[in-house]
N, C-alpha and C positions, 0 to 999 in steps of 0.2 A: 933878796926877793925883788926889790925895785929894779935892780940891774937886769935880772932875768926877764922881767916883764918888758923892759925897754928893748932888750935884745930880741925878744920874741916879736914885739911890735915892729921893730925895724926890719926883721926878717920877713914878716908878712907884707910890709910895704914893698920891699925889694921884689918879693915873689909876684906881687900884683903888678908892679911895673914891667917885670919880665913877661908876664902873661899878656899884658897890653901890647907890648912890642911884638910878640909872636902873632897875636891876632891881627894887628895892623899889617904886618908883612904878608900874612897869608891872604888877607882880604884884598890887598893891593895886587897880589899875584892872580887872584881870581878875576879881578876886573881886567887886568892886562890880558889874561887868557881869553876872556870873553870878547874883548875888542879884537884880538888877533883872529879868533875864529869867525866873528861876524864879518870882518873885513875880507878875509880870504873867501868865505862862503859867498859873499856878494861878487867878488872879483871872478870867481871860477864858476858861478852859476851859468847854466847853459842858456845861450841866446841865439835866436834864429839868424842865420846868415845867408841862406840860399845855396842852391847847387853850384852856381858859378863860383862862389867863394870857396866851396869845398874843392872844386877842381883846381882853383888857383893855389890854395894852400898845399895841395898834393904836389903840384908841379914845382913849386918853389921850395919844397922841403920843410914847410912850417907845420905840416900835419905829422904828429909824432905818435898818436895812439887814437883808437877809434872803436866804435861799437855800432852794430846794426840793430834796429829794434822795430817793432810794429807800431809803436806810439808811446805816449807817456802814460804812466800810472796815475791814479787819482790821488796819490799822497799829496798833501798840501804843504809839507815842509815847515809846519809850525812848531814842532817840538824840538828838543835839543839835538836829536840825532836823525830825525827824518828829513828828507829832502826829496824833491821830485825825482822819480826813478824811471828808467826805460821799462816798457812792457815788451817782453820778448815773445815773438810769435813762432820761433823755430825756423825762420827764413830771413834772408837779408833784405831789409827794406820794409816799408818805404822810408823809415826814419833813419838818418845817418847822423851819428854824434861823434865829434872829434875834438881832440885837444891840440892846441898849437904850442909852440915853443915858449910862449909867455904865460902858460898855464891858464889861458882863456879857453872856454869850452863853447863850441858852436854846434848848431844842428841844422839840418836841411831835410826837406821832404822830396824824395825822388818819385818819378812817375806821377807827378801831380801837376797838371797844367802843361807848361812848355816842356818839350822832350829834348834832351841833349843827345850825345852820342849813344848809339845802341849797338849791340853785338851784330855782326854780320850773319851769324848763324842763329837758329832758334834757341831761346834761352830756356832754362829749366824752371817752369812755373812753380814747382814745389819748393825749390831752393830760393828763388828770388821773387820779389813782389811785382816786378815789371822789367821791361827791357832796359830802361835807363839805369836802374839799380844794378842789373846784371853787368852792364858794361863798366860802370864805375867800380864795382867790386873787383872786377878783373884788373883794372888799373891799380887799385889799392894793393892787391895781392902781389902785383909785379914790382911794387916799390919796396925799398929797403926800410921797413917800418918796424917799430916795436910790436910784439904780439898784442893781441887784444887783451884787455884786462878790465875786470869789474872795478867800478869807481874811477872811471876815466878822468874825472874832473878833480879829484882830491889826492894829493900825495899821502902815503900811509901815515906819517907822523901827525899831520893835521886832521886826518880822518878820525883818529882816536881822541882828538882834543875835546870835542863836546862831551863825549862819554866820561872822560877824565874829569872835566869840570863838574859834571853832574854828580859823579860818585864822591868827589872831594867835598862838594857843598852838602850833600846828604850826610856824609860822615861828620862834618862840622855841626850840622843841625841836630843830629841824633846824639853825638858824643860830647859836644861842646856845652857851654853854659846855656841854661834854659832861656829861651827867647823872652823878651820883655814886652813886646807889643802884640804878639800873636802866639798861639800855641804851636807846638811843633807840627801838629796835623794841619793847621792853617797854612803854615809856610810850605809844607810838603805839597799841598794843592797848588799854591802859587808857583813854586819852582817847576813843577811838572806840567802845569796847565797854561801858564801865560806864554804867548807865542814868542818864538825866536830867543828863548832863554832870557827874556827881559825880567822874568821873575827873580833871577839872581840879583840884578841891579836893584829891584824893588826891595828885596830882602836886606841887602847891604845898607841901603839908605834908611829904611824905616827902623831897623833894629839897632840904630846908633852904633855903628861898627867901630868908632874910634875910642870908645871907652866901655869898660864892662858895665853892664846894667843888670840889676837883679829884677826878677819878675815882681810886679806890683802886688801888694797884699790884697786878699779878697775884700770885696766891699762888705758893708754891714750885713747883707743877706747871706754872705758866704760864697757868693758867685765870683768866679774868676773873671776879672775885668778885661782880660786879653781877648783879641779876636779869636773866634772859634773856627772849627774846621769848615763850616759852611760859608764863612766869609771868604776863605781862600778858594773854595770851589766856585762860588759865584764870581769872584774876581777873575778866575781863569776863563769862565764862560763869557763874561762881559767883555774882557779885553780881546778875546778871540774874535768876537763879532766886530768890535770897533776896528781892530787891525785889519780884518778882512775887507771891510768897507773902505778903509784908508788906502790899502794897497791896490784895490780895484780902481779907485779914483786916480791914484798916482800913475798906474799903468796906462789908463786911458789918456792921460795928459802927456806923460813923458815916454811911454812905450817901455819895451823890455830893457832898454839900456839902464833905466833906473830900477825897475821892478821886474826882474827876470822870472821865468816860470818857477813855481814853488813858493814864491813869496806872497802868501795870502791868497793863492788861487783856489 
């Protein structure tokens, strides 16, 4: 009997250690995935470069893919998968977005201010926003470029990374051990509401990821002492406001190089 209990206890300890190693490895992968996504999202975010840069990149062969749009959408790019998107108007211009060979994305406004080369013949006002856009579109079409494609700024594997991270995290939250510091609903609001996917890092840090933790026992009144759903909701709202103000200030000081469009705009 004693030997059976000892073997059972040692088996439980070994199982617990294996579970800890599995959780540690998974959580490290989540952090690495978030860092990779955040770094590439910042690197490939569209930054204004001007029409002269567009012509230069086209003539030197650095322009590899592009889109025409009427302007930017109002999406603020705070969530896991949203980022600033072009607003299509059914014609070419005035916004031209292109990717270069180093996976940087730039944009320029044609037919605004200074006028560059224009077509020698009247342009189609239904198809183009202005004569400058019409002339440049003809030059682009005559170049040996990749076809236009949606998501000009993100390669397909990295485009799916934020969704994969979110789904994996939600699966861990729902199917894994019960959270010790907040309820599952609390962390769901944090994960989906805190800007830039920072809720993932918050969850990993606060939920003591390096060791399994059981939920605390109810207090004498029977109330669950963990953070409730409204704490996560308020955290998402508060951090969105703070991040918006911080990004606005940083953009005013450092410009789009540090805070490109979609980062808290």
